C-alpha positions as CSV (number, residue, x, y, z in Angstrom):
1,X,-44.8,-16.3,45.0
2,X,-45.9,-15.9,41.3
3,X,-45.9,-12.3,41.8
4,X,-42.1,-12.2,43.3
5,X,-41.0,-14.7,40.5
6,X,-42.9,-12.2,37.6
7,X,-41.3,-9.3,39.3
8,X,-37.6,-10.9,39.5
9,X,-38.1,-12.1,35.7
10,X,-39.2,-8.8,34.7
11,X,-36.2,-7.3,36.9
12,X,-33.6,-9.6,34.9
13,X,-35.2,-8.8,31.5
14,X,-34.5,-5.0,32.2
15,X,-30.9,-5.9,33.4
16,X,-30.2,-8.1,30.4
17,X,-31.4,-5.8,27.4
18,X,-28.3,-3.4,27.5
19,X,-26.3,-6.3,27.9
20,X,-27.8,-7.9,24.9
21,X,-27.3,-4.8,23.0
22,X,-23.6,-4.3,23.8
23,X,-22.7,-7.7,22.7
24,X,-24.8,-7.3,19.6
25,X,-22.7,-3.8,18.9
26,X,-19.5,-5.5,20.1
27,X,-16.9,-4.9,17.2
28,X,-15.6,-7.0,15.6
29,X,-18.7,-9.2,15.0
30,X,-17.1,-12.5,14.2
31,X,-20.2,-13.5,11.8
32,X,-19.1,-10.5,9.7
33,X,-16.6,-10.0,7.0
34,X,-14.0,-7.0,6.8
35,X,-13.5,-5.7,3.6
36,X,-9.9,-4.5,2.7
37,X,-9.9,-2.4,-0.5
38,X,-6.5,-1.7,-2.2
39,X,-6.6,0.8,-5.2
40,X,-4.1,-1.2,-7.0
41,X,-4.1,-4.4,-9.3
42,X,-3.2,-7.7,-7.9
43,X,0.4,-8.6,-7.8
44,X,2.2,-5.6,-7.0
45,X,3.8,-4.3,-3.8
46,X,0.7,-2.7,-2.4
47,X,-1.4,-6.0,-2.9
48,X,1.5,-7.8,-1.3
49,X,1.3,-5.8,1.6
50,X,-2.4,-5.9,1.9
51,X,-2.7,-9.8,1.8
52,X,0.0,-10.0,4.5
53,X,-2.1,-7.7,6.8
54,X,-5.4,-9.0,5.9
55,X,-3.7,-12.4,7.4
56,X,-2.8,-10.6,10.5
57,X,-5.8,-8.7,10.8
58,X,-8.1,-11.8,10.4
59,X,-5.8,-13.5,13.4
60,X,-6.1,-10.6,15.5
61,X,-9.6,-9.5,14.9
62,X,-11.6,-12.8,14.3
63,X,-13.8,-12.2,11.2
64,X,-12.6,-13.2,7.9
65,X,-10.5,-10.2,5.9
66,X,-11.2,-10.4,2.1
67,X,-8.9,-8.2,-0.1
68,X,-10.5,-6.3,-3.0
69,X,-8.5,-5.1,-5.9
70,X,-10.2,-1.9,-7.2
71,X,-7.5,-0.2,-9.3
72,X,-10.3,1.5,-11.9
73,X,-9.7,5.2,-12.8
74,X,-6.1,5.3,-11.5
75,X,-6.9,3.7,-8.1
76,X,-9.9,6.2,-7.4
77,X,-12.2,3.5,-7.4
78,X,-11.1,1.7,-4.3
79,X,-10.3,5.1,-2.2
80,X,-13.9,6.3,-3.2
81,X,-15.4,3.0,-2.2
82,X,-13.9,3.3,1.2
83,X,-14.8,6.9,1.5
84,X,-18.3,6.1,0.5
85,X,-18.8,3.0,2.7
86,X,-20.6,2.8,6.1
87,X,-18.5,3.7,9.0
88,X,-18.7,0.5,10.9
89,X,-15.2,-0.9,10.8
90,X,-16.3,-3.4,8.4
91,X,-14.9,-1.8,5.2
92,X,-11.4,-0.6,5.4
93,X,-8.6,0.3,2.8
94,X,-4.9,0.0,2.3
95,X,-3.6,3.1,0.3
96,X,0.0,4.1,-0.9
97,X,0.5,7.9,0.0
98,X,2.2,8.8,-3.5
99,X,-1.3,7.9,-4.9
100,X,-3.4,9.7,-2.5
101,X,-1.3,12.7,-3.0
102,X,-1.8,12.8,-6.4
103,X,-5.7,13.1,-6.3
104,X,-4.8,16.7,-4.9
105,X,-2.1,17.7,-7.1
106,X,-4.0,16.3,-10.2
107,X,-7.6,17.1,-9.2
108,X,-9.2,15.8,-12.4
109,X,-7.8,12.3,-11.6
110,X,-8.8,13.0,-8.0
111,X,-12.7,12.9,-8.8
112,X,-14.8,13.8,-5.6
113,X,-12.3,12.3,-2.9
114,X,-12.0,14.5,-0.1
115,X,-9.3,13.8,2.6
116,X,-11.7,14.7,5.6
117,X,-14.0,12.0,4.2
118,X,-11.4,9.2,5.5
119,X,-10.1,8.4,8.8
120,X,-6.4,7.6,9.0
121,X,-6.1,4.7,11.2
122,X,-2.1,3.7,11.3
123,X,0.8,3.4,8.9
124,X,1.4,-0.2,7.9
125,X,4.7,-0.5,6.1
126,X,7.1,1.5,3.7
127,X,9.6,0.8,1.2
128,X,11.9,2.3,-1.4
129,X,11.8,2.1,-5.0
130,X,14.0,0.9,-7.5
131,X,15.0,0.9,-11.1
132,X,15.5,-2.3,-12.9
133,X,16.3,-4.0,-16.1
134,X,15.8,-7.4,-17.8
135,X,18.7,-9.6,-17.3
136,X,19.8,-9.8,-20.6
137,X,19.6,-6.0,-21.2
138,X,23.0,-4.2,-22.4
139,X,22.5,-1.6,-19.6
140,X,24.6,-2.7,-16.5
141,X,24.4,0.6,-14.8
142,X,22.1,3.5,-14.0
143,X,24.6,5.5,-15.9
144,X,24.3,3.4,-19.0
145,X,20.4,4.2,-19.2
146,X,21.2,7.9,-18.6
147,X,23.9,8.3,-21.3
148,X,21.7,6.1,-23.7
149,X,19.2,8.3,-23.1
150,X,21.0,11.4,-23.6
151,X,22.5,10.1,-26.8
152,X,18.7,9.3,-28.1
153,X,16.3,11.1,-26.5
154,X,12.8,9.1,-25.8
155,X,14.2,6.0,-27.1
156,X,14.6,4.5,-23.4
157,X,11.1,3.3,-22.9
158,X,9.4,2.3,-19.3
159,X,5.9,1.5,-17.9
160,X,4.0,1.2,-14.7
161,X,0.7,0.9,-13.3
162,X,-0.7,4.3,-12.4
163,X,-0.2,8.0,-14.0
164,X,1.4,10.0,-11.1
165,X,2.0,6.8,-8.8
166,X,5.1,5.7,-7.3
167,X,7.0,4.2,-10.3
168,X,5.7,7.0,-12.6
169,X,6.7,9.6,-10.1
170,X,10.5,8.3,-9.6
171,X,10.8,8.3,-13.4
172,X,9.9,11.9,-13.4
173,X,12.5,12.7,-10.6
174,X,15.4,10.9,-12.4
175,X,14.3,12.7,-15.9
176,X,15.0,15.9,-13.9
177,X,17.9,15.1,-11.9
178,X,19.6,13.5,-14.9
179,X,18.4,15.8,-17.7
180,X,17.1,13.0,-20.1
181,X,13.6,12.1,-21.4
182,X,12.9,8.6,-20.5
183,X,9.6,7.5,-22.5
184,X,7.1,6.2,-19.9
185,X,3.7,4.6,-20.4
186,X,0.9,3.9,-18.5
187,X,-0.3,-0.1,-18.0
188,X,-3.7,-0.9,-16.0
189,X,-2.2,-3.9,-14.6
190,X,1.1,-3.8,-12.6
191,X,2.2,-7.4,-13.8
192,X,1.7,-5.8,-17.4
193,X,4.4,-3.7,-17.1
194,X,6.8,-6.6,-15.6
195,X,5.9,-8.7,-18.3
196,X,6.7,-6.3,-21.0
197,X,10.1,-5.8,-19.3
198,X,10.6,-9.4,-19.4
199,X,9.5,-9.5,-22.9
200,X,11.7,-7.3,-24.1
201,X,8.8,-4.5,-25.0
202,X,10.1,-2.3,-22.6
203,X,13.9,-1.2,-21.8
204,X,13.4,-0.4,-18.0
205,X,11.0,-0.2,-15.1
206,X,10.9,1.6,-11.7
207,X,8.8,-0.1,-9.0
208,X,8.8,-1.0,-5.4
209,X,12.0,-2.9,-4.4
210,X,9.6,-5.7,-2.9
211,X,8.0,-6.2,-6.1
212,X,11.4,-6.1,-8.3
213,X,13.3,-8.2,-5.8
214,X,12.1,-11.6,-6.4
215,X,12.6,-11.4,-9.6
216,X,16.3,-10.3,-9.4
217,X,16.6,-13.1,-7.3
218,X,15.3,-15.8,-9.8
219,X,17.9,-13.8,-12.2
220,X,14.9,-12.4,-14.4
221,X,16.1,-9.2,-13.9
222,X,19.2,-6.8,-12.6
223,X,18.4,-3.9,-10.3
224,X,20.5,-0.9,-11.3
225,X,19.8,1.3,-8.2
226,X,17.7,1.7,-5.2
227,X,15.8,5.0,-4.9
228,X,16.7,5.2,-1.1
229,X,19.5,6.7,1.4
230,X,21.0,3.1,1.7
231,X,21.6,0.0,-0.1
232,X,18.7,-2.5,0.5
233,X,19.9,-5.1,3.3
234,X,18.7,-8.2,1.2
235,X,21.0,-7.1,-1.7
236,X,23.8,-5.1,-0.6
237,X,25.4,-4.9,-4.1
238,X,22.8,-2.9,-5.3
239,X,24.1,0.6,-4.9
240,X,21.7,3.6,-4.4
241,X,20.9,6.2,-7.3
242,X,22.8,8.8,-4.9
243,X,25.7,6.8,-5.1
244,X,25.7,6.8,-8.5
245,X,25.3,10.7,-8.5
246,X,21.3,10.8,-9.3
247,X,19.5,12.3,-6.4
248,X,16.5,10.2,-6.6
249,X,14.9,9.1,-3.5
250,X,11.6,7.7,-3.3
251,X,9.7,5.5,-1.0
252,X,5.9,4.8,-0.8
253,X,4.3,4.6,2.5
254,X,0.9,2.5,3.0
255,X,-1.7,3.8,5.1
256,X,-4.5,1.9,6.5
257,X,-7.8,4.1,6.3
258,X,-11.7,3.9,7.4
259,X,-14.6,6.0,6.2
260,X,-15.5,9.2,8.0
261,X,-17.3,8.9,11.0
262,X,-15.8,5.0,12.0
263,X,-16.5,5.4,16.1
264,X,-13.2,6.1,18.2
265,X,-13.4,2.7,19.6
266,X,-13.3,1.0,16.6
267,X,-10.6,2.7,15.3
268,X,-8.7,2.2,18.3
269,X,-9.3,-1.4,18.0
270,X,-7.8,-1.7,14.9
271,X,-5.1,0.4,15.4
272,X,-4.0,-1.5,18.3
273,X,-4.3,-4.7,16.2
274,X,-2.1,-3.3,13.7
275,X,0.5,-1.9,16.3
276,X,0.5,-5.5,18.0
277,X,1.2,-7.4,14.5
278,X,4.0,-5.1,13.5
279,X,5.6,-5.4,16.9
280,X,5.0,-9.6,16.6
281,X,8.3,-11.5,15.7
282,X,6.1,-13.9,13.6
283,X,4.7,-11.1,11.6
284,X,8.1,-9.4,11.0
285,X,9.2,-12.8,9.6
286,X,6.3,-13.1,7.3
287,X,6.8,-9.5,6.3
288,X,10.9,-10.3,5.4
289,X,9.9,-13.2,3.5
290,X,7.7,-11.2,1.6
291,X,9.8,-8.1,1.6
292,X,7.3,-5.7,3.0
293,X,8.9,-3.1,5.2
294,X,6.3,-3.0,7.9
295,X,6.6,0.2,10.3
296,X,3.8,1.3,12.6
297,X,2.7,4.8,13.0
298,X,-0.5,5.8,14.4
299,X,-2.4,8.8,12.7
300,X,-1.0,11.5,15.0
301,X,2.7,10.3,14.4
302,X,1.9,10.4,10.7
303,X,0.2,14.1,10.3
304,X,-0.6,15.4,13.6
305,X,-3.9,14.2,13.2
306,X,-6.4,12.2,15.6
307,X,-8.1,9.4,14.2
């Protein structure tokens, strides 16, 4: 009898080992923490979207999701942190496409970044940019700004948080189509640019509509134009730049990425969580409240890639 029990125990142990290993390897482990890296400073549109996503992923996946703002070196610090992280699903990044595109167009800025070193998980959101002035500004329309810039080239000042980021690119586009020279300055922190506008130190600001909208609602600033093909639903009185004769359309798309080599089953788990969130009416309501234009697309739909 004793031998039979020993044999049975041994058989049970052999059968149990792979089950134990499988449970240890299951993703996500609720005892771990998922780090969500964003290559932008706190307070901007990407930060707002990332914190919304972090709350949602925490509810869907289980482990705590902690947002880390790593905006050094024009955002390359954050992207490189994701690229060089362990491919275990516990380090993810939310990155805006215009910023990442600039790593190719401006190799000196891109450092050692390689697109092949990250996996695209899914698109989380996108949104148009806009141009605004302080509430007490003499400029009432986009054309007022353009005409003032033509009369005194370089006199109209602006700022945003990253060289060749979405705000800077939209201003460069406006310069080109309007034939003006709007004076732009880089600021490390996005909130610094907004504070400079409200403090009267710069004349205009170009940023995501979601970032400008709360300050327009409070009466601190006036949005002159949306850089979109349609007027913003939240402020239908704000015309597009196209309506005013300036062909400036620019949106920022934010994608969730993971390090190269992250297992397909982990990518699929996170992708499904994002898709479920964006289809959830409660999440949609939270996104609307924070002016985040959520819109799901997987990697293949985005770029013809497989995650």
